[in-house]
N, C-alpha and C positions, 0 to 999 in steps of 0.2 A: 360131609365133604371128603372125598377120597384123598389119601395122602399122595404126595408127589412121588413119582418113580424116577426122579432125577439120578443121573449117574454121578459117581464120586469124581470130582475134579482131581486131576493128577494121580489117578489110580496107579499109574506106572511107577510112581515114586515109592510105592509099597514093595516093589520088586517081587511081586507074586509070580508063582509059576503059572503057565497058561491054564493048567487044569484048575488051579485055585480061582482064577478069574472066571473061568467057565462055570465053576460051582457057585461062585458068588452071584453071577448073573442068573443061573438056574433057580437058586433059592429066592432071589428077589422077584423073579417072574412067577414062581409057584405061589409065593405068599402075597404077591401083588403089593410089594413095598419097595422102597428105594434100596440101593446098594448100601447106603449109609446105615439104614435101619438093620440090615443083615449084619453088618460089621458091629454096630452097637450091641445087638442082641448076643452075638458070639462073645464079645468082650465081657459083657455082664455075666454071662453063663460061666466063662472062664474064671472071673473074679469070685463068683459065688462058690464054685467048685474048689477054689483055693482058700476058702474060709474068710474072704473079705466082705465087708459091708458094701452094698450097692444101693444107691438112691436113684430112682428113675424120675427124670423130669418129665412133666406133661406139657 
């Protein structure tokens, strides 16, 4: 079953630059995943790069 490609509600509350929103949408479309999954993946990678432990829920 394909994952939902739903948009993040209240994305404007993140106060992202227009370019960041465009990049978020491009990545979501390229990977055929939701905006939320792109954000979660980026956060996990940032945490790992900072030496933190990351647990991925399935």
